LUMPA-589929 format. One record per residue (C-alpha): x, y, z; residue in one letter. Coordinates in steps of 0.001 Angstrom, whole numbers, plus 500000, padded with zeros to 6 digits. Example, Ala and Ser with C-alpha at 12.3 -4.5 7.8 and 13.67 -1.06 7.14 Angstrom:
2
512300495500507800a
513670498940507140s
***
This chain:
320
500189499928499908m
501312503353499170k
501003506079501953t
499007508861501370a
500971512168500846e
500345514597503256i
500038518256501402p
502748520580502765d
501222523091504889r
503687525494505279k
503409529189504991y
504734530870502088h
504475534631501868p
503768534342498072d
500900531822498433s
497042532302498596s
497288531811502137q
499378534879502909a
497491537126505581l
495691540472504133d
497095543604505984e
493745545287505596a
492310542427508028m
494203544022510797f
493876547711512347d
496699549209513962p
496077550352517896v
496030553872518002h
498362554884520847v
498280558736522282n
502154559466522752e
501260562146525618e
499916558610527521d
503263556566527222q
504809558598530240e
501889559145532228k
501539557439535853i
498425555139536027s
498148555524539831s
499479558382542302p
502705557509544064p
502520556194547724l
504718556442550449t
505505553584552629a
503274554576555404f
500520554816552674q
501684551361551019d
501599549884554534s
498214551364555876w
496603549934552500l
497875546431553029r
496927546656556616l
493462547753555813k
493195544198554079k
493689542264557254n
490332542399559325k
491795541030562046g
494034543581562611a
491938546450561531l
489563544888564476i
492469544924566832s
493252548632566288l
489942549957567061f
489261547770569921a
492677549127571186l
491834553003570473i
488332552136572223a
490261550620575340i
492772553753575542l
489942556161575218l
488108554455578175l
491197554586580291a
491460558298579336v
488034559404579747f
486266556231581740g
487581557237585281p
485388560503584871y
482226559325583290m
480591559070587102n
481017560929590540e
483093558030592053y
486912558298592394t
489359554964592266y
489725555162595961e
486323556348597156q
485297554077599961t
481579553308600926n
481254550241603266y
477407550413603237d
477680549480599336a
480236546849599920a
480160543806597392y
477086545157595197q
476432543568592211g
476462545645588730p
473523548276588620s
472392551569587399s
474398553087590056e
477659551009590082h
477630549908586425w
480096547335587142l
479264546687590829g
481662547152594121t
484559545673595892d
484603544693599410k
485117548452600551f
482409549792598195g
484534551439595737r
483097551843592091d
484612548909589955q
483953550773586826w
486269553550587691t
488796551210589224r
488876549251586152i
489618552169584112w
491996553693586138q
493814550310586576g
493942549937582790t
495352553378582416r
498037552723584983i
498953549359583382s
499152550831580026l
501397553776581337y
503721551356582822i
503811549344579449a
503995552162577273f
506915553756579088l
508536550507579553a
508211550178575919a
509849553398575031f
512889553005577459l
513347549898575935d
513464551291572401l
515550554174573502l
518072551950574962i
517832548642572801g
518209550764569626v
521159552900570541t
523193549853572073y
522300547764569081g
523363550569566582m
526609551630568359i
527291547914568708s
526873546987564865a
528304550328563566l
531663549737565483f
531997545849565275g
535248544113566152g
536282544584569724k
533685547038570832v
530623544679569369d
532333541660571267n
532446543333574642v
528975544896574421m
527622541216573203q
528996539672576093r
527364542144578343i
523880541432576858i
524735537538577395e
525376538096581368i
521824540191581315l
519983537235579587i
521586534741582103g
519816536811584994i
516202536052586211p
513950538983585738n
512001537719588813l
515230537809591083i
515707541348589691i
512367542581590659v
512466541212594072i
515987542908594709l
514812545956593466l
511444545856595642i
513733544712598832m
516086548418597907l
513247550270596568l
509471550866597555k
507111548881595453p
505346551251592847g
505336552456589320i
508981553355589259f
510142550010590819t
508132548142588195i
509466550255585282t
513059550223586134v
512524545990586883a
511360545414583101m
513766547903581613v
517003546544583142i
516862543174580937t
513869544329578609g
516022546175576090w
518184543422575267v
515921541385572847n
515418545098570817m
519418545681570662a
520094542162569460r
517508542285566882l
518506546186565861v
522297544691565645r
521123541926563434a
519539544152561098q
522087546831560832i
524873544073560193f
522738542970557378k
522252546520555884l
525742547261556158k
526566545013553586g
523903546525551031q
524991548404547811e
523402551421548698f
525024551822551988i
528532551136550310l
527430553840547899s
526943556226550596s
530133555586552121l
531962555905548691t
530166559377548107l
531598560713551769g
528318560290553661a
528929561010557493s
527849558186559950k
525306560525561383f
523304560769557892r
524085557230557295l
521955556572560378i
519453558937560002t
518731558631556053r
519541554723555601h
520049552654558598l
517270553707560937l
514434554176558179p
515169550689556851n
515135549361560493t
512021551306561627l
509638548341560741g
511225545841562665l
511492548488565603i
507678549061565437i
506663545333565392i
509101544682568421t
507664547312570159m
504086546032569442m
505011542612570785f
506837544596574149t
503716546539574952i
501385543355575578p
504385541480577607s
505134544541579757a
501035544315581102i
501316540743581512f
504448541201583690t
503014543956585656e
499646542088585940a
501807539222587293f
503920541306589996l
500678542917591324s
498880539535591461f
501892538002593583i
501963541039595892g
505435542277594259l
503936545417592304g
501547548093592995l
499745547931596539q
496004549227597662e
494494551622597298p
496208551861593981h
494393550042590996a
496235548222588025s
494714545412586066l
497122542852588304g
495736544667591455v
491840544063590572l
492616540776589529i
494143539789592688n
491043541199594405d
488712539366592229g
490624536053592734y
489926536422596752q
486406536992596088a
485727534724593299m
483159532097594647k
480684534600595883n
481381537813593562q
482856536612590327p
482526539757588765y
485168541178590572l
487709538899588130l
485768538458585123i
485416542031584046y
489272542922584507p
490174539550582955a
488301540704580164i
489909544044579764v
493593542072580114i
492898539697577667i
491056541997575241a
494366544280575310i
496958541313575025m
494816539962572256v
494347543188570365s
498155543941570701f
499100540684569159n
496551540513566427m
498173544144565497l
501448543004565604a
501128540317563471d
499273542480561103g
501752545366561323l
504606542781560369r
502685541680557204d
501754545301556259a
505437546746556778i
507462543708555440d
505533541336553125p
508202539252552813r
508130538472556567m
504747536971555732r
504693533261556096k
***
């Protein structure tokens, strides 16, 4: 049998299969629109905010924290009671129209004490976070910029501080100083800045080898300009995220110290003091424990969810 011959299907410009140019219309291009920017330029903050708004959990946490901050500022002034005003005739009253969240064993208004305690706990946490930021960023940046023997000595100091349990430092300070806001803040700051310093040092070491840093040095940029214009802005995202995780950790530390009796003392109010009072009366008056526990849980969860959202928004490469 003879095999059927397959006709040649190759395209020849001169053949009848050639495409007619009249079948195609050229696309009209406006020369003025070729260099036109399709969307307005965005700053790093605007770009991060757009990504953060897509994270519903982080956005809800942000609004929850704003509400808690507003209540911590204005909540104690929303009725006629003060956080230390006692009234033994109104002791252990449940939530009512007169006392919105009830009263404690001394007849003190719980609404006022909870938001006063939230204010103090947030004040201690923000103060500790700010001092951690100030000390940790400065220490880590100096260690990374100088390097060599200076970095070696500074890292040995950090290793010594890491090896000392924080609770021992707190107990020693309370033995020397009177328990209070200053003592708790100092105790948390003594070792709290170490993590910030190590992260900043690692980031600066990573940036030092980048081409734009070498170019700036080649062009004669001073160390001050190098820090303010290049190193610090490129480390800002890491610093903000670390601070957002530091604040709830400081709130938990303050609450823990006050709960075991090493923090603030009566009649001062903090979330730890209120939880300790509620724990002692948990069987008969559970509301004394439930309400401050809800506030501290809301703060901890909101800060952690917001920190996760900020991490993804500031640096999408860190998203897992």
